[in-house]
N, C-alpha and C positions, 0 to 999 in steps of 0.2 A: 098660695093659700094665706090669708095674715090670720093676726092675730097670735099669743099665745102659743108656745113650743106644749105638746101634748107631755101629757105623761110617758115614761117610756113603760110600754106593756106591763113589765116585771110589778112596778110602781102601784098599779092600780089593783083595788080592792077586792073588787068584784069581777068575775065573769061578764058578766054584763052589763058592767061599762067600757068595756073596748069596744061593745055593740050595741053602746044608746046612740041614735041620732039619726035621720033619715040618710044613707048613705048612697048615691047614686052605683049602679051597674060598672064592672069596669071594664072600659071595651080591648079587648086583648087582641095582639098580634102577635108574632113569631119573631123571637130573637135571633138576630145571627151570628154569627160569629163575626167580630171586633180585634182589632189590636193598636196600641198607640203608636200615631208617626215619629219617626226620629225626629227628637227635635235638637233646634242647635245648641253646640255647648258656648257661643257667643250671646247670649240671652245676657238679660240682667240676672246675678242672683238670685234674687226673689220670684223673679218667672221662670228660674227652671228649678225651685223649688215648690213650687206648684204641682205645676206639669209634675216634676216626678215624683212629687206626694200620691196624685189623683193615680198614676202608673200604678200605684203600688198600696192602693186603699183600697175597701171590700166596696166602696162604692161605684168602682168603676165593673165589677160586676155585671151592672145592670147598660152600662155604655154600647150604645151603637155606636158606629164607624161617624156619623153626624156631631154625636157627642163630641167624637177626638176632634173633631174638625174647627167643633166652635170655642171648646181649647185650649186649643193651637191657636185659634186668631184673636183668644183672650189673650194667650198669652203672650203673643207678639204684640198686641197693646200692650198690655203691663211693664214689656220691657222700657216701651219708648216711653212711657209714661216716668218711668224712673231713672228713666238718661233725660227724659225734659231736663232742664234748666231753669224750670218753672213750674210747676208740677200743677195739674188744677184738681179743685176739692171736689167737682163735676163729672171731670172727669173718674176721679179714683171712686165715686157714690156710684157711677156704673159700673163700673168694674167689679167692686167688691159683692154689686148686685147678682150681673150676672154670672159671679161666683155660684153666687147661693143657690140660682136657677140649676147648676150642675151638682149640688147634692154633697158640696165641698166643709159642709160643718156639719156637728153634728146635730145642734136647731134644726139648721135645713133638710135634714134629716127626716129627725123628728115629726115637722110640720105635715111635710105629704106622707107617714108612718113610714118609712123607712126604716129599719134598726138592723143593724150588724153587731153581729154577737162573735164571740171567740170560738177558735172551733173546738168542738169538744172532743178531750184527752180517748183518745185510742182505748179501750178494756179490754183484757183478754176475755173470753169467752168461758165459763168452769171450767168447760170440757179440756181446751189445751191448758190453763193449769195444774187440773187434775196428771195429764199427760207426764207436762215436764217435772212438780212431782214423781211419778213414777219411776220415768228416766233417772235422777238425781238419784233413788232410792234404789235399783238397777244398777247406777255405775258406783253407787256407794261408800 
């Protein structure tokens, strides 16, 4: 989706701002379990960092096996690009564009309205806290 990066939903001034415009209905399918392939240890350091960071990042929650296959191929191409004696600017443009299609950066994710949030801190319920206080009083 071309254009400026949309604001994060927490930065919108009103609820209706998030729902503005003619939004098309989503086509939905069933998500399947997927996992990253084992990447070669001899990849160029930058290709390996891209692969490892993708496997540890939140956007991979949305990846399917086909996404991992595309990323694997891109990392192989990135390895070749980085090892080339005279790297091509055109090749770099294509590689980074394709990484963007896999939502590798915050800006890429915002453009397609995907937000990653920090996990919520687990809070104990009032009942659990009350029981713990009661046990402390009994043990005294």
